[in-house]
N, C-alpha and C positions, 0 to 999 in steps of 0.2 A: 623697209628698210631707207634703203639709199637715199641720197642725195638729192632731189627734185631737176632736171637738166631744166638749168634756162631757158628763156625761150629766145630769149637780143645778148646778144653782148659786148662789148665793149672797146668800140673802134677809133675814138678821140677824144679827146683834151678843150676845150673850149681854154685855148694861154689866156690871151687876151685882147681884146678891140684893138683895132689894124687901120688910123687912120680913123676919119670924121663919118666916114661915110655905113659907118654900118659893118664894111668885112673886119673879120675876127683870126685874129693865128692860130690855127686846132695844133691842138701834139701830136699826131697819129699813134696810133698805140691796135693795129693791125698789119701783116707780113702784109697785107694785101692791096693800099692807098689808093692806088689809083681807080678799083672796084666798086672801093666803098663812098669814100668822097668824088665820086664825078657829079657830074651837077643834071639835078632828074631825081636823087636821090633822096630822100628823105627819112632821117635823124629824129631815133625819141631824145630825149631829155634828162636827166638825169641829174640830183642833186650832186653839192660835192662832194662825199661821202656816199654817193647811193650803190650800192650793186647791179639796182635796177633800174627802166623807164620811171619817173615820175607817171603817176596815172596824169594829175593834175595839170600840167605841160604843156601843149599845144605841140607835135610835133615842125619840125627847120625842113623846109626843100631847097638839096644846094640849089640855088640860082648860078654862079658863078665859081671858080679852081682853079689858085696858082702854084703850083712845087715851087716854096724854098726851100735853103741848105733848111730852116729853123722850124718844117712844117708845110700843111696845107692856108693858106691866103682864102679864105670860101668866102663867100654873098649867102646870104640864104633869105629866102624871100618873107617879106615884111619887115627886117631888123632893118631902119633902114639911115640912124640913123650913131653919135658915140652913145647916146643917154639909154638907149635899146642894150644895143648890145652890153654896155658896161653892169646891165643886170642879170646878162644870160656866165658873166665869165667864169668862169672855177668848176661847171657845168662837165659831166661826160655826153659823150652823146651814145648812142642805145643806134645796132638797128639788129634785124630781125636775124636768128638764125640759120634760116633758110632764105633769106638775098647775101647773106656771104656765098662765098667764093669758095666751090667742094674746100674739102681738102683736097690733098694728094695721096697716094700709095703712103701708108707710117705714118704718116699726121696724122695726129693728134685738141683738139680744144685741148683746153689744160682742166676746163671741169673734169673731161674724162675723165681725169687721174684721181679728184678723190674720193678714199675710200678702195682703192682700190687693194689688195690683196700684193703683198711685196716680198718675191720670195727669190736665193740666189741660182745660182744657173747646179749647183747639187740637189739644188731636194729645203734646204733648207729655210723658215719660216724667220723674216726677219719681221712683218708687219703689215701696218694700215699706210694711206696717206693720206696724214688728215692736213696738206697743206703747199704753197707752190707757190716759191719766191720768186723769181721773175726777174733775176739780177745779170750780172757781165762778172766773168768773161761766164759763170756757165748758170745755171738756172737751177734750186734747188728745191727739191723735194720732201717735204718737214715728217717722216716716217715713226709712229707711236706705235714701238710693241714692245715684247718680256724686257728686250736689252735696254728699253728707255726711249727717249726723245735722241734721232738720229737722223742729221742734213749730207743729202743722197744728191752728188751735181747731176742731173738730167743732161744724161751727157751717153751721147751715142756708140763710149767703145765700152759703158758701163752697165745702161739700160740698155739692152739686147733686148727684149725685146715688150712686144707692149701689146696687150691683148683684150682690146675693152668689147666684143663679148662674154670675153671670160672673167672677166674683170680681176684682171691679172700684168702685172706685172715683175720678170725678170731681170735679175741684176749681175753681172760677171763684177765681184766692188774688189777694186787693188790690197793688197795689203793692207792691214791695220783697217779700215771702213771704220768696218763694222763693227773696232775695240774702244769701249770709254773708257 
């Protein structure tokens, strides 16, 4: 009944053309930009609001990359002028999951948290993860259950265990977090 795991994950966003020769300023949406944005890597394009690659758009091969404080300045094969670049502006860049750098011990992809059962360290049922919001200073888990909708900070002192195989997440909530 659960969700189907995606085959690709977003690694960047084509923010805007840079200069006149087709170079792009790409927003970085990955924890491992050096491996995702390397010459020779092939990235798929999605639409501005897509959560998956658009099968009708050809993939882009990275020819060169320069890192800047605002993101990566990328030249893609076949994009040779600003007009071509402007047609792609605003699209998300996807990489197949099997080409992403492997997760370290204890790391999870946020899509894996969706539909996980949430319980406290005392074994009390809290609900299920319905959404993950990436925000600062802490990302938030939207958990729906008998208490209604709760927003739980995804922080190591609160989320004490994530069991991907058992589809279970254990929290140690500070006083008042679960009170509506």
